[in-house]
C-alpha positions as CSV (number, residue, x, y, z in Angstrom):
1,M,50.7,77.4,250.2
2,T,48.3,74.6,250.8
3,F,45.0,74.3,252.6
4,R,46.2,71.5,255.0
5,K,47.7,74.0,257.5
6,Y,44.6,76.1,257.3
7,Y,42.3,73.1,258.1
8,Q,44.7,71.9,260.8
9,V,44.7,75.2,262.8
10,F,41.1,76.1,262.5
11,K,38.8,73.8,264.6
12,A,35.8,74.7,262.5
13,Y,37.1,72.4,259.8
14,S,39.2,69.8,261.7
15,D,37.6,69.1,265.1
16,I,34.0,67.7,264.9
17,Y,33.6,68.0,268.7
18,S,34.5,71.7,268.8
19,P,31.9,74.4,269.2
20,E,33.0,76.0,265.9
21,Y,32.5,72.8,263.9
22,K,29.2,72.1,265.6
23,K,28.0,75.6,264.7
24,R,28.7,74.8,261.0
25,L,26.6,71.7,261.2
26,E,23.8,73.3,263.1
27,E,23.6,76.2,260.6
28,L,23.1,73.9,257.6
29,E,21.3,71.0,259.2
30,P,17.7,72.4,258.7
31,Y,18.3,73.3,255.1
32,L,19.8,69.9,254.3
33,L,17.0,68.0,256.0
34,K,14.4,70.0,254.1
35,E,15.8,68.8,250.8
36,L,16.8,65.2,251.7
37,T,13.2,64.0,252.1
38,K,13.7,60.4,251.1
39,K,16.3,58.0,252.4
40,G,19.0,57.0,250.0
41,K,22.7,57.1,249.0
42,V,24.6,60.4,249.7
43,L,27.9,61.4,248.3
44,D,29.6,64.0,250.5
45,L,32.0,65.7,248.1
46,A,35.2,67.2,249.6
47,C,34.0,65.8,252.9
48,G,37.0,66.9,255.0
49,V,37.0,65.2,258.4
50,G,33.4,63.9,257.9
51,G,31.2,66.0,260.1
52,F,28.4,66.3,257.5
53,S,28.7,62.6,256.6
54,F,28.1,61.6,260.2
55,L,25.2,64.0,260.5
56,L,23.4,62.5,257.6
57,E,24.2,59.0,258.6
58,S,22.5,59.7,261.9
59,Y,19.3,60.4,260.0
60,G,19.4,57.1,258.2
61,F,21.2,57.9,255.0
62,E,23.9,55.6,253.4
63,V,26.8,58.0,253.1
64,T,30.1,58.0,251.2
65,G,32.6,60.7,251.9
66,V,35.3,61.7,249.4
67,D,38.3,64.0,249.9
68,V,41.6,64.3,248.0
69,D,43.6,65.1,251.2
70,E,45.0,62.1,252.9
71,W,45.3,63.8,256.3
72,M,41.6,64.7,256.2
73,I,40.6,61.2,255.3
74,K,42.7,59.7,258.1
75,R,41.2,62.0,260.6
76,A,37.7,61.1,259.3
77,E,38.5,57.4,259.7
78,K,39.6,58.2,263.3
79,Y,36.2,59.9,264.0
80,K,34.4,57.0,262.3
81,E,36.0,54.5,264.7
82,E,35.2,56.7,267.7
83,Q,31.5,57.0,266.7
84,N,31.1,53.4,265.5
85,S,30.0,54.7,262.2
86,N,29.4,52.9,258.9
87,V,30.2,55.9,256.6
88,K,32.6,54.9,253.8
89,F,35.5,57.3,253.3
90,V,37.4,57.3,250.1
91,K,40.5,59.2,249.2
92,A,39.8,60.4,245.6
93,D,39.8,63.5,243.4
94,A,36.4,65.1,242.9
95,K,37.4,65.7,239.2
96,D,37.7,61.9,238.7
97,L,35.3,60.1,240.9
98,P,35.7,56.3,241.3
99,F,32.0,55.5,241.2
100,E,29.6,54.1,238.6
101,D,27.1,56.3,236.7
102,D,23.9,57.1,238.5
103,S,25.3,55.8,241.9
104,F,23.9,58.4,244.3
105,D,20.5,59.9,245.2
106,Y,22.1,63.1,246.6
107,V,25.5,64.8,246.1
108,L,26.6,67.4,248.7
109,F,29.2,70.0,248.0
110,V,29.1,72.1,251.2
111,G,31.5,74.0,253.5
112,D,33.0,76.4,250.9
113,S,34.9,73.6,249.2
114,I,34.4,75.4,245.9
115,V,37.3,77.8,246.6
116,H,39.7,74.9,245.9
117,F,38.9,74.8,242.2
118,T,39.7,76.9,239.2
119,P,37.0,77.3,236.5
120,P,38.2,74.4,234.3
121,E,38.5,72.2,237.4
122,L,35.1,73.1,238.8
123,N,33.6,72.4,235.3
124,Q,35.1,68.9,235.6
125,V,33.7,68.4,239.1
126,F,30.2,69.4,238.0
127,K,30.6,67.0,235.0
128,E,31.5,64.2,237.3
129,V,28.7,65.0,239.8
130,H,26.2,64.9,236.8
131,R,27.6,61.5,235.9
132,V,27.3,59.8,239.3
133,L,24.0,61.5,240.3
134,D,20.8,59.5,239.7
135,K,18.5,61.1,237.1
136,N,16.0,61.9,239.9
137,G,18.7,62.9,242.4
138,L,19.6,66.3,243.8
139,F,22.9,68.2,243.9
140,I,23.2,70.5,246.9
141,I,25.8,73.3,247.0
142,H,26.7,75.6,249.9
143,F,29.3,78.4,249.3
144,S,30.3,81.9,250.4
145,D,30.4,84.5,247.6
146,L,34.0,85.7,247.7
147,R,33.3,88.2,245.0
148,E,30.8,89.9,247.3
149,M,33.3,89.7,250.1
150,L,36.1,91.5,248.3
151,P,35.3,95.0,249.5
152,M,35.2,93.8,253.1
153,L,38.4,91.8,252.7
154,R,40.2,94.8,251.2
155,S,39.2,97.1,254.0
156,S,39.7,95.0,257.1
157,K,41.9,92.6,258.9
158,I,40.1,89.5,260.2
159,I,41.1,88.5,263.7
160,G,40.9,84.9,264.9
161,E,41.5,83.2,268.2
162,K,45.2,82.5,267.6
163,Y,45.8,83.5,264.0
164,W,44.8,86.7,262.3
165,V,44.8,87.8,258.6
166,S,47.9,90.0,258.3
167,K,47.8,90.4,254.5
168,V,45.2,90.2,251.7
169,L,46.6,89.8,248.2
170,I,44.1,89.9,245.4
171,D,44.9,89.0,241.8
172,K,44.4,92.1,239.5
173,D,41.9,90.1,237.5
174,E,40.1,89.0,240.7
175,K,40.4,85.3,239.8
176,F,42.1,84.4,243.1
177,L,43.2,85.9,246.4
178,I,45.9,85.0,248.9
179,L,45.4,85.4,252.6
180,E,48.3,85.4,255.0
181,Y,47.5,84.1,258.5
182,Q,49.8,85.1,261.3
183,S,50.2,84.1,264.9
184,S,52.7,85.0,267.6
185,E,54.7,81.9,266.5
186,D,54.4,81.5,262.8
187,Y,52.5,82.4,259.6
188,F,51.2,80.7,256.5
189,R,49.5,81.7,253.3
190,V,46.4,80.1,251.5
191,K,45.2,80.7,248.0
192,F,41.5,80.9,247.4
193,N,39.9,80.8,244.0
194,I,37.4,83.6,243.8
195,W,33.9,82.4,243.0
196,G,30.7,84.5,243.0
197,K,27.1,83.3,242.8
198,V,26.7,84.3,239.2
199,G,29.8,82.4,238.0
200,I,28.8,79.3,239.9
201,E,25.3,79.4,238.5
202,L,26.5,79.9,234.9
203,L,28.8,76.9,235.1
204,A,26.1,74.8,236.8
205,K,23.7,75.5,234.0
206,L,25.8,73.3,231.7
207,Y,24.8,70.2,233.7
208,F,21.9,71.1,236.0
209,V,18.6,72.9,236.5
210,Q,18.4,75.1,239.5
211,V,15.6,74.1,241.9
212,K,16.3,76.5,244.7
213,S,18.7,79.3,245.7
214,L,18.7,80.8,249.3
215,K,20.8,83.5,250.8
216,I,21.3,82.1,254.3
217,S,23.7,84.7,255.6
218,E,25.4,87.9,254.5
219,Y,27.6,86.2,252.0
220,S,26.5,82.6,252.1
221,Y,24.2,80.7,249.6
222,F,22.5,77.3,249.7
223,Q,21.5,76.0,246.3
224,V,19.7,72.9,245.0
225,Y,20.0,71.5,241.5
226,K,18.6,68.5,239.6
227,P,20.5,67.0,236.7
228,K,19.7,67.9,233.1
229,N,18.6,65.0,231.0
230,K,21.4,62.5,230.4
231,P,22.2,61.3,226.9
232,K,21.1,57.8,226.2
233,L,23.8,55.2,225.7
234,Q,24.4,54.1,222.2
235,A,23.6,50.5,221.4
């Protein structure tokens, strides 16, 4: 019950040349460019196959993409070669980033990657982002509010091109849900941690100050944060 199958079968996450993937880029591009006003170093957290990394590189940013999944990183490297790109892709855990303090001017956490993490794990991710982000940098998050989506998920079956959602299993405490995707040939299940806007904002407040929060679709949010003051190093 892993996300790899999910990402492999849905082109919106695995094929940067597909209309589905391009649509994701086009939807977020104007919001990103409005915030990334000065050229600098960008960390694309949970970068997947690298579409957003390549997009920002095309605008002159120095981009590093990080993902924990080896298949995703290998696919990103393949696209990098095809596009003659200079993006640096690193296989690493977002909870333990292999970078020095204050290394990046911007950190991106987009494409609903937040559903991979439990509350303790997301706390550690935010802690690491705060560490590697420059004191004048920006942390940009994009996510879908799964808590807002629960009534819709309970009452409908979402149909896709090849796979459809055949079962929706929601934890009694609404901490996670399991979606079963089925096709005429096979099926698979994926576990999503349920995050809502309020929960994300409460956790982010431990490390960041919110600069902006926009609702850009029925369930989707785009938020911008700056880091809280960092403690001075002891001599």
